[in-house]
N, C-alpha and C positions, 0 to 999 in steps of 0.2 A: 136300608138307607145308608148312603155313603157318609162317613163321619166328616165333620168340618175340620179343616186344618188351618191353624192360625199361626203364622210366622211372627217373628219378633217385631220387625220394623213396621209392617202394615198393621199389626195389632195395636202397638203402642200409640200410633197416630190417632187412635179412636178413644183413648182413655183419658180420664180426668181424676185427679187425686181426691177432690172433695166428693165426687160421686162414688168413688171406691170406698171411702170412709163410711158413707151412708149405707152402702151395700153390706159392709161388714157388720154394722150395727143391726141391720135388718136380719142378717144371717143368724145372729145370736138370739133373735126372738123366736127362732125355730127350735125344735127339740135339740137337746145337747147331743153333740156328735159322738159317734162311736169312732175311735181311732186306734190304729195299731202300727207299730214300726218293726221292721226286721233289718238286721245288719249281717252282712257277710264280709269276711275279711280274707285278704291275701297280702300280707305285709309287703309294702306299706299302703296297699290299695284297699278301697272300701266300696261295697255296693249297698246302698241304703234304699229301702222302699218304705214309703209312708202311705198309709191308706186311711180314708175317712168316708163315713156314710152319715149323711144328715137326712133324716126322714122329711120328705117334702122338697128336698133340693137335689139330691142325687148322690153319686159315689165318685170318688177320685182315687187314683193311684199315681203317686209321684215317685219316680225312681231316679236316684242320683248316683253317679259314679265319681268317686274321688280318687284321682291318680296323681299324687304329688309330683312324680317324675316327669309329667308332661311339660312342666314349666321349662325344663332344660331343653326341650325340643321345640319350644315356642308354641305349644298347644295349651288350650285351657285345661286347668287341673280338675275342674268340676263340669260335668256334662250330665245329661239326663233327658227324661221325657215325662210328660204329664198326659194322662188319659182321663177323660171325663165321661161318666156313664149316666144314662137316663134313670131317674128314680122309679119310673113306672114299670119299665120292662127290662132294665139292665142293659140295653143296647148301647154301643159306643157312640157317644154324641160328638166328641171333639178330641183332637190332638192339639194341645196348646203348647207353644214354645216354652220349654223348661225355664229358660232365663227370664222370659217375660213374666211368668207367674211368680217366680222367686223374687224378682226386683220389686214388683208392685205389692205383693203380699207383705214383704218385710217392712217397707216404708209406710204402706197404708195402715197396717196394724199399729205402728208407732204413732202415726199422725192421729188416728182415732183416739188413742190414749191421751195424747196431749190436748186435743180439742176438748176433751171432757175435764181435764185436770189442770191445765195451765192457768196462770193468773190472768185476770181480765185484760191487762195491758202487757203486751209483749213487744219490746223494742229490740232486744238482743238475744240471739240464740248461739250458744257455744257448742261446737261439734268436737268431740274428742275422737281422734282417728282421722285418717286421710285416705282410706282405701275406697273401693268401689261403692260399698254401702254408704259411706259418708257422703259421697257425691249424690247418691240417690236421695238421702235424707234432706239434703239441701234443696233438691228439686221439690220434694213433697211438702216440706215445711215452708218453703217460699209461697206455695199455693195456699197452704192453710193459715199462714200468718203473714199476709201481704204487708210490705213496708218494713218488716223486721230486717235488721242487719245481722250478718252471720260472722262468727269468728271460728277459726279452725285451728286445733292444736294437734301435733303429732310428735312422738318421741324423736322422729327424724324430721327436723324443721323443714328440710328441702321438700319433703313430700307434702307438707301442709302448704307451703308456698306454691307448689305446682298445682294443687287442687284449687287454691284461692284464685289463681290466675284465670281459671275457666269461668269465673262468675264476677259480675261487676259489683256485687254487694257482699263479697266475702273477703275477709282479711285474715292473714295468718298471724298467730300469736305464739310466743315461745314460753311464757311464764303462766303455767296452768293455775297456780295458786292465786295469782292476781286476776286471771280471766274468769274463774268460777263465780266469785261473788258479784261480778259485773253483769252476769247473764240472767235472763228471766227464765229461759229454758236451757237445760244442759242435756245434750245427746251423747251417749256413749256408744262408740262403734270401733272398739279397739282390739277385741279378741285377746285380752290380757288374762293371764293367770294370777296376777297380783294386782290388788286394787290400785287404780290410778286416781280415783276421785276420793278425796278425804272429806268426811262429814264435817270436820271442823271448819272447812272453807265455805260451807253453805250458809246462806243468810235466809231469814224468814221471807216467805212469799214465793220461793222458787219452785220450779217443777223439774224433775229429773226423769229422763227416759233412758233406760239401759237396754241396748240391743245386741252388743257384741258377744257376750258370753253365751255359749251353747253347750259346753261340756261340763261334767261334774267338777272339773278342776279349774274352771274359769270364773273370774270375778272382775268387775270394773269398779265397784264401790266398796268402801270399807264398812266395818260394823257400825261405826258411829253414824254414817250416812243413813243406814237402814233404820237405826234406832231413832234418829231425829225426824224421820219422814213417816207419813202415812203411806203404806205400801199397797199397791195394786198390781195385778198381773193380767195378761190376756187370757190365760187358762191355767187354773190350778193343776190340771192333769199333766201339763207339759212342762211346768216350771219347778214346782216345789221340791220334788224328789229327783229331779233330773239335771238341773243346772246349778253349778256351784254358787252362783250369785245369791241364791236362797237356800240351797241344800246345805251348804257349809254352815252358815249362821244358825239354821234350824237345828242341825245335828249337834252343834256346840252349846245350844241353849241361849245364845245371844238374842235370838229372835223366836218368839212363840208363833205357832201356826195360826192362832186366832188374831195375830197382828196383821195378817194379810187381809185387808179390808174386803176385797171382792175381785172377781174376774168378770170378763165381758158377759157372762151369762147372768150376772146381776148388775147390769150396766146402770140401773137407776141409782146404785150406791156410789157411782163415780162422781163425787162432788167434793168441792173444797169446803172445809169447815169454816174458814175465815181467810182474810187477806194475808195473814202471817203464816199460814200453814205451808209446810214443805211437803209436796207430794212426790211420790216415786212410782214409776210404772216400769215393770219388767216385761219386755217382749220376749216370749219364749217360743213363739211360732207354733207350728203343728199343722198336720195335714188338713184339719178342718178349715183353717184359714186359707190354705191353698185351694180347697174346694170352693169356698165362698169367692175367692179372687178369680179363679178360673171360670166360674159361673158368670160373674160380672163381665169378664172379658168376652165370653161367648155372647152374652146379651148385647154388648156394644157392637160386636162384629155382625150379628144378625140384623141389628138395626141400621147398619151401614154407616 
């Protein structure tokens, strides 16, 4: 059987953020995924392959090439491919655009966490960071929280202003300390190695989603923010010992492992204790989420 090929533009036209969040929730009702990552290096370039197998859903291999020097030549620094295999006989089912899966997986994962943990009334959403992921988060959270207004902050104000100009309901802000307590949801997409979100700025009743940090040396929130919040993750396997956001405070003793309330495989525990609770969700990603997302995309493609 010839595998299905799904390109970015044609595939994205069929997708819906709320439907994807539901698909991710359903995917976590299946057996826990087996996952594995491999890294190959040729300084400064990287070849990363992530694999996942979910019994009853299938297998996926997502390969990414990271070539930082491409930017100087006007080429994308990150490229790759996604291959999706049938769970019954292992045959190749689909080749799905790498950037399509990555975009929708990252924001869909974050949206699901916020749908489960955000306060009942959401009027203002603050985005820290103004890169590609920040723009995607605005798309996804606009669908998940219709009517909310967005504010965007970036260390370089001009980048925040440029992002805001692309949306009618987004305003750029320059004072993060003032903007944080005014938001109902705070989204981090900064790729920072030093915390930019201070726990002292948080007020009761807020929800924080941290997306940007993905390396052991990266953090977006300080110790106080983690200590004040009830902490959840998408996957304990891909966050606790791998990403600085939690790895560093766990290693220092600032945060105990049992302070992590749950991951998506215990999705029934994603609840707010009361209106004054501060909840915090760390998006760590993982190939199992790529698999769930690619399967959702294929399903929409086949349905036409």
